SEMAR-119091 format. One record per residue (C-alpha): residue number from 0; residue in three letters; y, z, x. Coordinates in Angstrom, 3 decimals. Layout:
<nodes>
NODE num residuo    north       up     east
NODE NUM     ala        Y        Z        X
...
</nodes>
This chain:
<nodes>
NODE num residuo    north       up     east
NODE   0     met   72.655   65.125  105.284
NODE   1     arg   70.296   62.258  105.132
NODE   2     ala   67.509   60.947  102.876
NODE   3     pro   64.783   63.250  102.727
NODE   4     ala   62.887   63.743  105.829
NODE   5     ser   59.591   62.677  104.271
NODE   6     leu   61.416   59.433  103.597
NODE   7     leu   61.755   58.494  107.122
NODE   8     ser   58.427   59.847  108.218
NODE   9     leu   56.837   57.605  105.522
NODE  10     leu   58.670   54.597  106.677
NODE  11     leu   57.437   55.397  110.250
NODE  12     ala   53.973   56.035  109.177
NODE  13     cys   53.762   52.734  107.506
NODE  14     gln   54.825   50.790  110.619
NODE  15     gly   51.582   51.550  112.486
NODE  16     pro   50.809   53.823  115.538
NODE  17     ala   54.027   55.420  117.191
NODE  18     ala   55.371   54.025  120.448
NODE  19     ala   56.337   56.206  123.208
NODE  20     ala   59.052   58.744  122.217
NODE  21     gln   62.578   58.525  123.050
NODE  22     ala   63.163   60.198  126.633
NODE  23     pro   63.706   64.052  126.143
NODE  24     gly   67.291   64.821  126.612
NODE  25     ser   68.804   61.475  125.833
NODE  26     asp   71.431   61.467  123.207
NODE  27     leu   73.142   58.201  124.175
NODE  28     pro   73.324   55.802  121.250
NODE  29     asp   70.729   52.979  121.541
NODE  30     ile   72.302   50.166  119.550
NODE  31     gly   71.616   47.272  121.627
NODE  32     thr   68.722   44.762  122.073
NODE  33     pro   65.763   47.019  121.373
NODE  34     ala   66.714   48.020  117.816
NODE  35     ser   68.059   44.542  117.114
NODE  36     thr   64.838   42.805  117.892
NODE  37     thr   63.035   44.994  115.463
NODE  38     leu   65.702   44.678  112.641
NODE  39     ser   68.576   42.478  112.859
NODE  40     leu   71.796   43.558  110.859
NODE  41     ile   70.883   40.975  108.337
NODE  42     asp   67.569   42.430  107.830
NODE  43     glu   69.046   45.781  107.519
NODE  44     tyr   71.474   44.391  104.869
NODE  45     lys   68.766   42.976  102.891
NODE  46     ile   66.750   46.286  102.928
NODE  47     gly   69.677   48.292  101.829
NODE  48     leu   70.605   45.679   99.169
NODE  49     met   67.028   45.881   97.651
NODE  50     ile   67.157   49.534   97.600
NODE  51     val   70.497   49.750   95.716
NODE  52     arg   69.195   47.114   93.272
NODE  53     ser   66.304   49.292   92.427
NODE  54     leu   68.396   52.429   92.228
NODE  55     arg   70.877   50.431   89.823
NODE  56     asp   67.818   48.938   87.834
NODE  57     ala   66.560   52.595   87.274
NODE  58     gly   69.908   53.736   85.980
NODE  59     gln   70.451   56.183   88.910
NODE  60     ile   73.836   54.733   90.076
NODE  61     val   77.106   56.266   88.495
NODE  62     glu   78.823   53.086   86.897
NODE  63     asp   82.233   54.831   86.655
NODE  64     pro   85.206   52.777   88.030
NODE  65     glu   87.158   55.880   88.764
NODE  66     val   84.433   57.542   90.733
NODE  67     thr   83.579   54.199   92.494
NODE  68     glu   87.032   53.499   93.494
NODE  69     tyr   87.535   57.148   94.802
NODE  70     leu   84.509   57.040   96.969
NODE  71     gln   84.944   53.674   98.341
NODE  72     ala   88.641   54.447   99.281
NODE  73     leu   87.634   57.792  100.991
NODE  74     gly   84.715   56.047  102.664
NODE  75     met   86.613   53.168  103.958
NODE  76     arg   89.361   55.391  105.359
NODE  77     leu   86.622   57.086  107.411
NODE  78     ser   84.526   53.908  108.262
NODE  79     ser   87.737   52.237  109.453
NODE  80     asn   87.925   54.751  112.341
NODE  81     ala   84.404   54.238  113.261
NODE  82     his   85.602   51.297  115.688
NODE  83     glu   82.495   49.213  114.617
NODE  84     gly   82.879   46.139  112.729
NODE  85     ala   79.538   44.915  112.190
NODE  86     his   78.778   46.617  109.045
NODE  87     arg   80.382   46.400  105.631
NODE  88     phe   80.097   49.813  103.955
NODE  89     thr   79.533   50.303  100.388
NODE  90     phe   79.706   53.895   98.815
NODE  91     phe   78.239   54.904   95.550
NODE  92     ala   77.515   58.021   93.453
NODE  93     ile   74.113   59.058   92.232
NODE  94     lys   73.263   60.803   88.941
NODE  95     asp   71.930   63.866   90.311
NODE  96     ala   73.325   67.436   90.163
NODE  97     gly   71.178   68.078   93.667
NODE  98     ile   73.121   68.405   96.821
NODE  99     asn   72.168   65.333   98.826
NODE 100     ala   73.537   62.256  100.369
NODE 101     phe   71.794   59.511  102.142
NODE 102     ala   72.549   56.406  104.463
NODE 103     leu   70.741   53.188  103.747
NODE 104     pro   70.326   50.300  106.163
NODE 105     gly   73.051   47.843  105.988
NODE 106     gly   75.908   50.160  105.338
NODE 107     phe   75.019   51.465  101.801
NODE 108     ile   75.885   55.287  101.455
NODE 109     gly   74.753   57.111   98.336
NODE 110     val   76.137   60.553   97.534
NODE 111     asn   74.741   62.880   94.721
NODE 112     ala   77.211   63.916   92.084
NODE 113     gly   76.056   67.392   92.815
NODE 114     leu   77.110   67.195   96.318
NODE 115     val   80.543   66.293   95.436
NODE 116     thr   80.976   69.197   93.158
NODE 117     ala   79.397   71.558   95.728
NODE 118     thr   82.155   70.746   98.191
NODE 119     arg   85.057   73.121   98.441
NODE 120     ser   87.584   70.744   99.966
NODE 121     glu   87.971   67.108  100.520
NODE 122     gly   87.371   67.399  104.271
NODE 123     glu   83.896   68.893  103.590
NODE 124     leu   83.102   65.693  101.468
NODE 125     ala   84.567   63.509  104.109
NODE 126     gly   82.460   65.281  106.848
NODE 127     val   79.183   64.271  104.865
NODE 128     leu   80.395   60.637  104.537
NODE 129     ala   81.361   60.755  108.152
NODE 130     his   77.889   61.879  109.034
NODE 131     glu   76.292   59.294  107.139
NODE 132     ile   78.539   56.382  108.373
NODE 133     ala   77.331   57.506  111.891
NODE 134     his   73.634   57.115  110.765
NODE 135     val   74.421   53.542  109.982
NODE 136     thr   76.769   52.577  112.988
NODE 137     gln   73.961   54.174  115.323
NODE 138     arg   71.383   52.085  113.478
NODE 139     his   68.986   55.058  113.118
NODE 140     ile   66.514   53.466  110.729
NODE 141     ala   66.130   50.415  113.020
NODE 142     arg   65.730   52.398  116.007
NODE 143     ser   63.127   54.591  114.352
NODE 144     ile   61.085   51.487  113.324
NODE 145     gln   61.528   50.072  116.875
NODE 146     asn   60.171   53.505  118.170
NODE 147     ala   57.142   53.214  115.837
NODE 148     gly   56.406   49.877  117.154
NODE 149     arg   56.850   47.131  114.326
NODE 150     ala   58.605   46.432  111.204
NODE 151     asn   57.697   45.137  107.704
NODE 152     leu   60.815   44.621  105.782
NODE 153     ala   58.982   44.201  102.332
NODE 154     ser   57.069   47.401  102.303
NODE 155     ala   59.752   49.186  103.904
NODE 156     ala   62.134   48.517  101.212
NODE 157     ala   59.695   48.961   98.510
NODE 158     ile   58.510   52.394   99.923
NODE 159     leu   62.256   53.594  100.512
NODE 160     ala   63.196   52.547   96.983
NODE 161     ala   60.008   54.218   95.395
NODE 162     val   60.723   57.365   97.221
NODE 163     leu   64.603   57.473   96.467
NODE 164     ile   63.948   56.751   92.772
NODE 165     gly   61.441   59.408   92.671
NODE 166     ala   63.726   61.793   94.366
NODE 167     thr   66.732   61.131   92.119
NODE 168     thr   64.725   61.167   88.749
NODE 169     gly   62.743   64.257   89.811
NODE 170     met   59.643   62.412   88.464
NODE 171     pro   57.939   60.523   91.414
NODE 172     ser   54.949   58.633   90.706
NODE 173     asp   51.440   59.803   91.838
NODE 174     ala   51.282   57.053   94.215
NODE 175     val   54.780   57.862   95.655
NODE 176     leu   53.708   61.505   95.974
NODE 177     gly   50.408   60.404   97.664
NODE 178     ser   52.207   58.155  100.114
NODE 179     val   54.640   60.936  101.003
NODE 180     thr   51.834   63.399  101.538
NODE 181     ala   49.873   60.874  103.687
NODE 182     ala   52.945   60.025  105.577
NODE 183     gln   53.712   63.693  106.481
NODE 184     gly   50.278   64.049  107.731
NODE 185     leu   50.651   60.919  109.839
NODE 186     ala   54.121   61.450  111.353
NODE 187     ala   53.694   62.438  114.928
NODE 188     gln   55.647   65.374  116.558
NODE 189     ser   57.664   62.758  118.624
NODE 190     gln   58.774   60.950  115.428
NODE 191     ile   59.924   64.037  113.988
NODE 192     asn   61.929   64.903  117.179
NODE 193     phe   63.239   61.608  117.157
NODE 194     thr   64.893   62.131  113.666
NODE 195     arg   66.259   65.402  114.793
NODE 196     thr   68.116   63.503  117.754
NODE 197     his   69.471   61.211  114.914
NODE 198     glu   70.766   64.227  113.225
NODE 199     ser   72.480   65.603  116.434
NODE 200     glu   73.845   62.248  117.223
NODE 201     ala   75.356   61.610  113.822
NODE 202     asp   77.064   65.079  113.920
NODE 203     arg   78.706   64.201  117.339
NODE 204     val   79.820   60.708  116.246
NODE 205     gly   80.741   61.762  112.694
NODE 206     ile   82.943   64.557  113.935
NODE 207     gly   84.828   62.080  115.849
NODE 208     ile   85.221   59.892  112.885
NODE 209     leu   86.449   62.710  110.751
NODE 210     ala   89.012   63.673  113.074
NODE 211     ala   90.331   60.270  113.640
NODE 212     ala   90.659   59.758  109.857
NODE 213     gly   92.940   62.681  109.821
NODE 214     phe   90.716   65.440  108.427
NODE 215     asp   89.982   68.907  109.913
NODE 216     pro   86.749   68.395  111.994
NODE 217     val   85.735   71.899  111.300
NODE 218     ala   85.096   70.982  107.607
NODE 219     met   81.896   69.587  108.791
NODE 220     pro   80.210   72.716  110.114
NODE 221     glu   81.832   74.585  107.261
NODE 222     phe   79.780   72.602  104.825
NODE 223     phe   76.647   72.983  106.913
NODE 224     trp   77.224   76.893  106.688
NODE 225     thr   77.622   76.373  102.820
NODE 226     leu   74.330   74.779  102.691
NODE 227     gln   72.724   77.312  104.752
NODE 228     gln   73.929   80.035  102.453
NODE 229     arg   72.611   78.183   99.327
NODE 230     ser   69.122   77.844  100.809
NODE 231     gly   68.846   81.732  100.893
NODE 232     ser   66.352   83.774  102.844
NODE 233     ala   63.561   81.501  101.769
NODE 234     gly   64.984   78.681  103.819
NODE 235     lys   64.111   80.709  107.133
NODE 236     asn   60.357   80.488  106.182
NODE 237     ile   60.196   76.707  106.610
NODE 238     pro   59.490   75.296  109.956
NODE 239     glu   62.361   74.234  111.407
NODE 240     leu   61.302   70.527  112.542
NODE 241     leu   59.955   69.912  108.926
NODE 242     arg   63.111   70.931  106.880
NODE 243     thr   64.192   68.291  104.473
NODE 244     his   67.862   69.172  105.642
NODE 245     pro   67.530   70.755  109.078
NODE 246     val   70.738   72.737  108.931
NODE 247     thr   70.166   75.595  111.418
NODE 248     thr   72.320   78.143  112.953
NODE 249     glu   72.197   76.360  116.184
NODE 250     arg   73.227   73.163  114.582
NODE 251     ile   76.230   74.757  112.851
NODE 252     ala   77.158   76.342  116.161
NODE 253     glu   77.094   73.101  118.014
NODE 254     thr   79.023   71.326  115.402
NODE 255     arg   81.698   73.938  115.264
NODE 256     asp   82.004   74.093  119.044
NODE 257     arg   82.542   70.401  119.104
NODE 258     ala   84.874   70.479  116.289
NODE 259     asn   87.131   73.190  117.764
NODE 260     gln   87.637   71.008  120.914
NODE 261     leu   89.542   68.497  118.630
NODE 262     glu   92.865   68.482  117.126
NODE 263     arg   92.748   70.252  113.488
NODE 264     pro   95.319   68.508  111.291
NODE 265     arg   95.922   70.463  108.096
NODE 266     thr   95.920   67.548  105.604
NODE 267     pro   95.956   68.771  102.124
NODE 268     asp   93.382   67.632   99.489
NODE 269     ser   94.278   64.439   97.539
NODE 270     thr   94.921   64.974   93.955
NODE 271     ser   92.068   62.367   93.303
NODE 272     tyr   89.416   64.602   95.041
NODE 273     ala   89.979   67.678   92.771
NODE 274     leu   89.881   65.301   89.674
NODE 275     ile   86.976   63.235   90.617
NODE 276     arg   85.082   66.495   91.297
NODE 277     glu   85.921   67.739   87.826
NODE 278     arg   84.855   64.405   86.388
NODE 279     leu   81.452   64.424   88.131
NODE 280     asn   80.921   68.297   87.234
NODE 281     val   81.389   67.091   83.303
NODE 282     asp   79.113   64.105   83.945
NODE 283     thr   76.307   66.141   85.375
NODE 284     met   76.295   68.836   82.824
NODE 285     gln   72.994   69.058   80.441
NODE 286     pro   73.335   67.232   77.168
NODE 287     glu   72.765   70.715   75.344
NODE 288     thr   75.936   72.199   77.172
NODE 289     ser   78.698   73.378   74.790
NODE 290     phe   81.353   71.237   76.254
NODE 291     arg   83.935   72.743   73.943
NODE 292     asp   83.568   76.116   75.586
NODE 293     leu   84.025   74.634   79.275
NODE 294     tyr   87.056   75.528   81.249
NODE 295     pro   88.092   78.718   79.227
NODE 296     asn   91.199   79.079   81.359
NODE 297     ala   92.532   75.679   80.351
NODE 298     arg   92.495   75.920   76.469
NODE 299     asn   96.076   74.504   76.179
NODE 300     ala   98.610   72.733   78.191
NODE 301     asp  100.779   76.052   78.554
NODE 302     tyr   98.124   78.299   79.675
NODE 303     pro   98.094   79.134   83.395
NODE 304     ser   95.397   77.009   85.127
NODE 305     thr   95.159   74.155   87.712
NODE 306     asp   95.788   70.449   86.774
NODE 307     ser   92.255   69.675   87.794
NODE 308     glu   90.858   72.305   85.287
NODE 309     gln   93.135   70.891   82.523
NODE 310     tyr   91.901   67.333   83.480
NODE 311     gly   88.097   68.815   83.383
NODE 312     arg   88.762   70.413   79.967
NODE 313     ala   90.054   67.115   78.606
NODE 314     leu   87.107   65.290   79.741
NODE 315     ala   84.841   68.040   78.255
NODE 316     leu   86.456   67.716   74.953
NODE 317     leu   86.050   63.970   75.023
NODE 318     arg   82.330   64.607   75.767
NODE 319     ala   82.155   66.947   72.877
NODE 320     gly   83.615   64.279   70.511
NODE 321     leu   86.874   65.791   70.256
NODE 322     pro   89.369   63.241   71.585
NODE 323     gly   92.073   64.659   69.434
NODE 324     glu   92.050   68.017   71.299
NODE 325     ala   91.934   66.069   74.606
NODE 326     ile   94.998   64.026   74.146
NODE 327     pro   97.747   66.669   74.307
NODE 328     leu   96.331   68.070   77.475
NODE 329     leu   96.381   64.739   79.058
NODE 330     gln   99.822   63.759   77.812
NODE 331     ala  101.192   66.969   79.617
NODE 332     leu   99.407   66.224   82.825
NODE 333     leu  100.719   62.508   82.633
NODE 334     ala  104.258   63.729   81.883
NODE 335     arg  104.106   66.132   85.000
NODE 336     arg  102.443   63.463   87.386
NODE 337     pro  103.019   59.832   86.195
NODE 338     asp  101.922   58.736   89.543
NODE 339     val   98.093   59.690   89.054
NODE 340     thr   96.206   56.653   87.815
NODE 341     leu   93.447   59.089   86.607
NODE 342     tyr   95.616   60.594   83.984
NODE 343     his   96.649   57.124   82.571
NODE 344     thr   93.093   55.987   82.251
NODE 345     ala   91.814   59.255   80.678
NODE 346     leu   94.531   59.380   78.236
NODE 347     gly   93.857   55.549   77.306
NODE 348     gln   90.145   56.520   76.830
NODE 349     ala   90.986   59.430   74.697
NODE 350     glu   93.268   57.491   72.439
NODE 351     leu   90.742   54.978   72.131
NODE 352     ala   88.055   57.368   71.293
NODE 353     ala   90.234   58.754   68.604
NODE 354     gly   90.783   55.401   66.904
NODE 355     leu   94.436   54.963   68.181
NODE 356     val   93.760   51.585   69.512
NODE 357     glu   97.432   50.617   69.617
NODE 358     ala   98.355   53.709   71.539
NODE 359     ser   95.688   53.342   74.016
NODE 360     arg   96.693   49.722   74.519
NODE 361     ala  100.319   50.839   75.144
NODE 362     thr   99.277   53.600   77.621
NODE 363     leu   97.207   51.356   79.578
NODE 364     glu   99.817   48.348   79.471
NODE 365     his  102.216   50.766   80.876
NODE 366     ala   99.668   51.701   83.582
NODE 367     met   99.112   48.167   84.387
NODE 368     glu  102.750   47.721   85.127
NODE 369     leu  102.650   50.703   87.429
NODE 370     phe   99.586   49.995   89.151
NODE 371     pro   98.779   46.193   89.108
NODE 372     arg   95.272   45.134   89.872
NODE 373     asn   94.032   48.772   90.079
NODE 374     val   90.420   48.426   89.243
NODE 375     pro   89.928   51.434   86.825
NODE 376     val   93.155   50.808   84.990
NODE 377     thr   92.349   47.148   84.607
NODE 378     met   88.797   47.706   83.333
NODE 379     arg   89.895   50.604   81.033
NODE 380     tyr   92.790   48.268   79.721
NODE 381     ala   90.101   45.537   79.127
NODE 382     glu   88.101   47.913   77.174
NODE 383     thr   90.791   48.613   74.988
NODE 384     leu   91.505   44.876   74.513
NODE 385     met   87.901   44.128   73.491
NODE 386     arg   88.161   46.942   70.925
NODE 387     asp   91.473   45.502   69.697
NODE 388     asp   89.801   42.106   69.073
NODE 389     asp   91.625   40.469   71.906
NODE 390     pro   88.785   39.326   74.479
NODE 391     lys   90.777   36.343   75.567
NODE 392     arg   93.548   38.756   77.024
NODE 393     ala   90.685   40.939   78.375
NODE 394     his   89.191   37.958   80.150
NODE 395     val   92.466   36.890   81.691
NODE 396     val   93.190   40.417   83.168
NODE 397     leu   89.545   40.759   84.523
NODE 398     leu   89.559   37.157   85.916
NODE 399     asp   92.854   38.147   87.736
NODE 400     leu   91.250   41.108   89.108
NODE 401     phe   87.902   39.347   89.963
NODE 402     asn   89.932   36.749   91.941
NODE 403     asn   91.944   39.292   93.996
NODE 404     val   89.759   42.332   94.396
NODE 405     pro   86.228   42.353   95.781
NODE 406     pro   84.319   42.874   92.579
NODE 407     ser   81.636   45.765   92.092
NODE 408     ala   78.518   44.795   90.112
NODE 409     glu   79.753   46.583   87.037
NODE 410     gln   83.178   44.700   87.173
NODE 411     ala   81.388   41.523   87.331
NODE 412     arg   79.135   42.338   84.536
NODE 413     tyr   81.908   43.433   82.276
NODE 414     thr   83.964   40.300   83.171
NODE 415     ala   80.986   38.166   81.890
NODE 416     leu   80.916   40.201   78.664
NODE 417     ala   84.578   39.573   78.182
NODE 418     ala   84.357   35.786   78.988
NODE 419     asn   81.485   35.427   76.536
NODE 420     ala   83.291   37.405   73.754
NODE 421     ala   86.318   35.125   74.430
NODE 422     gly   84.020   31.986   73.846
NODE 423     asp   83.929   31.086   77.518
NODE 424     val   80.046   30.885   77.646
NODE 425     ala   79.951   28.892   80.961
NODE 426     asp   82.146   31.310   82.799
NODE 427     ala   80.106   34.078   81.180
NODE 428     tyr   77.059   32.804   82.891
NODE 429     tyr   79.003   32.284   86.161
NODE 430     tyr   80.015   35.917   86.254
NODE 431     met   76.531   37.079   85.537
NODE 432     ser   75.486   35.033   88.415
NODE 433     glu   77.978   36.939   90.603
NODE 434     tyr   76.583   40.249   89.350
NODE 435     his   73.090   39.275   90.524
NODE 436     val   74.586   37.945   93.763
NODE 437     ile   76.221   41.443   94.320
NODE 438     ser   72.856   43.009   93.288
NODE 439     gly   71.099   41.033   95.756
NODE 440     asp   68.953   38.861   93.469
NODE 441     leu   69.858   35.171   94.379
NODE 442     met   66.947   33.561   92.310
NODE 443     leu   68.455   35.189   89.027
NODE 444     ala   72.055   34.317   90.159
NODE 445     ile   70.966   30.659   90.530
NODE 446     gly   69.187   30.794   87.199
NODE 447     gln   72.466   31.973   85.535
NODE 448     leu   74.283   29.127   87.226
NODE 449     arg   71.840   26.540   85.884
NODE 450     leu   72.306   28.125   82.369
NODE 451     ala   76.157   27.480   82.846
NODE 452     gln   75.461   23.902   83.961
NODE 453     ala   73.687   23.285   80.542
NODE 454     val   76.414   24.529   78.365
NODE 455     pro   78.075   21.441   76.460
NODE 456     gly   81.538   20.390   77.171
NODE 457     leu   81.895   21.341   80.832
NODE 458     asn   84.800   19.812   82.592
NODE 459     ala   84.472   17.964   86.186
NODE 460     val   86.198   21.058   87.852
NODE 461     gln   83.713   23.531   86.369
NODE 462     arg   80.734   21.427   86.909
NODE 463     glu   81.513   20.971   90.648
NODE 464     arg   82.138   24.735   91.053
NODE 465     phe   78.658   25.610   89.581
NODE 466     asp   77.074   22.854   91.671
NODE 467     ala   78.772   24.098   94.823
NODE 468     arg   77.834   27.558   94.209
NODE 469     ile   74.154   26.775   93.648
NODE 470     arg   73.981   24.944   96.866
NODE 471     glu   75.749   27.734   98.749
NODE 472     leu   73.331   30.226   97.313
NODE 473     gln   70.133   28.108   98.095
NODE 474     glu   71.069   28.174  101.834
NODE 475     tyr   70.646   32.051  101.670
NODE 476     leu   67.185   31.838  100.199
NODE 477     pro   64.078   32.337  102.592
NODE 478     lys   62.823   28.784  103.467
NODE 479     gly   59.982   28.852  101.292
NODE 480     lys   61.886   29.715   98.215
NODE 481     arg   64.581   27.465   99.132
NODE 482     ala   62.207   24.561   99.265
NODE 483     arg   60.612   25.353   95.884
NODE 484     glu   64.053   25.782   94.327
NODE 485     val   65.377   22.615   95.470
NODE 486     ala   62.130   20.638   94.623
NODE 487     glu   61.484   22.317   91.312
NODE 488     pro   64.752   23.856   89.828
NODE 489     thr   63.997   26.705   87.637
NODE 490     asn   64.848   26.510   83.871
NODE 491     pro   65.498   30.088   83.152
NODE 492     gln   66.003   31.479   79.717
NODE 493     pro   69.175   33.565   78.932
NODE 494     asp   68.661   37.232   80.218
NODE 495     gly   70.892   38.530   77.532
NODE 496     ala   73.566   39.848   79.671
NODE 497     ala   75.973   36.931   79.046
NODE 498     thr   75.414   36.841   75.401
NODE 499     gly   75.324   40.566   74.662
</nodes>
């Protein structure tokens, strides 16, 4: 469960001739000096951030506050048990129905929507995330590059991003295809063995993380078995060492044996897991799908079906442009479980889509009282406020969230839109600068701050805040760019985001 095997082979092949392979039989983590001299943790974070920005620019990241909050919460529950504080983890979903997940340098972990819907329990999903977390904590990419001899950050990031985007869109460019083919030819047997060692190590470390977080560790080999079953008999004809996802009978047996040596808690799945699974199931349906006909066993609130099926049908009706039919389903769910934030936000969305703006506002105001500073609730409430011609209130609630909860890129962007609609143009540029900081483009961030400085009527506090933030960001620029930026401040034109 990592990025495609050709991806790592490509990275290795572009680093020059391979160095000596890792000593046979050694499965001890090598996270000390050798890997650090090749790629520092800061370098890894920069590479990961560049790739995530490329994926976001290509429209491949699921920008859904409910999905993002769930994956981040589950991921942090797991990573907090990794006993490794050097990385700050970021979890996100990819708009792809294929079954895949990948770990990027710097603690960025992507999960395809199709993988979430393919899991049969929250433990299986947690097992995948735990495996990817182990890839990060054991610094497998840095160790692979160190094994190959030398590193080139710019080319590595560009190549990884190109291959990932090609894989998620299903339409890789000829150049990417050529590079992958060449890399597969150049990858030495020792390099492939090295990546298989990584997989074994990630299994071992990941099972420990999974169990420590309170999940049944057997869920990891169970999902491996599911993947093997899905591959069918055709998978047996692929050389074991060159499988994109080397899920073998031997690997399943090893992970199952290791898992059976640990305690097996019987923690039930969270309500959020089942609902997010249905949310992504609907989101990954093809546009030509007859959404009204989905979930035939959940046609009304009284028909015997699971709550998650009722929720899925409500979302499908919304997707079909039938919010009026979704509302009673969501009202029934909310009446049974008022403690579930996903029911509040979905009902608010359905009411807004039906043109019932006041009802949507009342629903989400009540949710704000129950779940203060909850990210999805606040963002859905702000959407309704914007539709209700109350951008000032939207700006206030989003600003409170921004100042108290680490913002996502989408949250920062929407805060900028609300500020601009409320007439706070300088603040709109400031929030867009934060969007670019989160996305990893410091030059664009500084450009937005200079636009904020140029807004007439700034008070002394605003001006000092913008000046201080520019100085802070300049310190993080590479030395050459920093010198040019300080000597000749850019005079960027608005990129449209703050004024849209």
